[in-house]
N, C-alpha and C positions, 0 to 999 in steps of 0.2 A: 548609470547602471550600478547596482549594488556591488560592493567589494567584499566577497566572501573570503576574508583572511582565515588563517588557521584558528584563531580564537573564536571567530564567529561560527565556523564549521563545527568546532568542538561543542559550542553551545547549542547549535541546531541538532547535532547528533545526540546530545543528551535529552533534548526536547523529544526527539523521535523515539528514543529509548524509553522515555516515560510514557509516551503515547502507546507504544506497542506493548509495554507492560500492562497497562490498563486493559488493552484488548485481550491480552493473554488470560487475565483473571475472568473476564466475561465469557471467553470461549471455554475456559475450564469449567465454569459453572454450567454452561450450555451441555457439554458432553459428560459432565460428572467424572472427570479425569484431569489430572494436572497437564496443562499444555504450556510448554515453555516457548516463547517466541524471542529469538535473538536477532539483533541487528548488527551484523559484523562490519558493515560498511555503508557509507553514505556518499553518493556521487551526484555530479550534475552532468547534463547532457541534452542534446537535441533528441527528438523522437527517433530519428533514424539511428543515432548512436545508441540509445537505450535498446531499441529493438534489436540491433545488430549484436549488442553485448549479450543480451539474454539468449538469443538464438544460438550463439556460438557456445554459451555455457551449457544449454540444455538440449538443443537439437530438437526435432520433432515439432508437433503442433503446440501452440499456446492458447490458453483460454484466460479470460479476464472478467472480473466483476468491475463495473464502471459506475462511478457516481459523479455527477456534476455538482459544484457548489458555487455560491455567490454571496456577497456581503462585504465585509471589511476587505476581503480579498477573494478572488474568484479563480476557478480553474476546473481541472478534471482529475479525479483521483481514481487509480486503477490497482486492483489487486490481481496479480498475474501468476498463473501456475502452468507448468508443463501439463498438458492434457492428461496424460497418464497418471501423473502424481496427484492431480485433482481427484481422480477417481479413488485413489488409495485413501485420501483424506476423507472424502465423503463416505466411503465404505466403512471406515473406522467410526466416524460419528454416527452413521446409521446403524452400526453394529451388523453390518452385512458384508462379510468377506467375499461373497460371490457376485459383487456388483458387476453388471455387464461392461464389456469394453468400451461401449459408447455412452455418452452422457444422456441418460434418460431425462424426462421432464422433472421427475422427482429428484434425481441427482442435481439437476441444475437449480432447482428451487433451493435445495440444501446448501449448495455452494453459494448461491446469492445471499442466503441468510448468514453464512460464515463471513462473506465479503462485507455485508452490510454491518455486522457487529464490529469487525475490525476496522473498516474505513470510518464509520461513525465515531467509534472510540478514539481513533488517532486523530481525526479532524477536531473532535470535541476537546480533547486534551490540549492540542496545540492552541485552540481558540481560548480555552480557560486560562492557560498560562500567559498568553500574550494579551488577554483582555480584548479579543476580537469576537465578532459575531458573524456567523454564516448560516445559510439554509442549504440543505442537500437535496438532491433529487432521489427518487427511488432507484434502487440498484438495477443494473441491467447486466445480463450475461451475454458475452460475445466471444467469438473466435478472434484472437488478437492478431490482426494484420495492420500494416500501415499504408497510408495514402501517400504515395511517393510525392505528390505535388505539395504536401503540407509537412513532409518528414523533417525538413531542416529549419522550418520556422517555429516549430513547437519546442519549447525548452522545458526541462522538468528536473525535479529532485528525484533521485533514483535510489531506493533503499532495498537491499537484499535481506529477506527475512527467512530464517530457518525455523520451521515448525517442528518441535520435538514432542511426541506423544508416546505413550507406552505402546500402542498398537501400530504406529506408523511414524516414519520420519519423512517429512515433506518439506520441500523448498518452495519459496514463493517470493514475489517481488512486489513492493509497494512503490508506486510511481505517482508523483503529483505533478502534473503539468500546469503551468501558470504563465500568464503574460509577463512581460518584463515589469510592468507597473505593479502587478501583484507580487512578483518576486521582491521588488523594492519595499513594498508594504511588509512583507514577511521579514525582510532584513531589518527594517526599522523596529518591528516588534522584538526581534531577537536581540538587537542592540540595546533596547530599553531594558530588557530582562537582564542582559549582562551588567549593565550600569547598576541596576537595583541591587545586585549582589556585590557591588563595589569591586 
């Protein structure tokens, strides 16, 4: 099992900040407005722990954009939003302040496009920095609930992201679930990166 000591966690946090920064630039270009994505904290936990933490912080329903990936390491990447805040984000991007309270098909497509940009940028940056290769699935929209039978076996890296836009302030969560072997591969890549900087 990989040992994520403070130095390694700091290095992984920096990689994630770089990854999210790249996504921020792409999203800003998409909406033609500055979008600042901040990563205040990086955590680890099981699916049950991550779900419980987000539900306690946000309350209400959660929606997610999901992408599966495989290659040098494999897993599931999710961009999770409180359902109501996801509407605010989509409304700002679509320049439609009167978006209905339910996620319409058009709103879901817009949210999947946002998720696709952010997830692919983050995963791509991680792979470029660590010299890994992966392939990702097409994004899928889902109401984020957990399967209790699998909730304690699934382990993930859990990143809280703040989206800051002129028109809206939105919170979101980037979660990457991986098997233990894939986490070990990620750890090895981060360790090699740390060593390269002496």
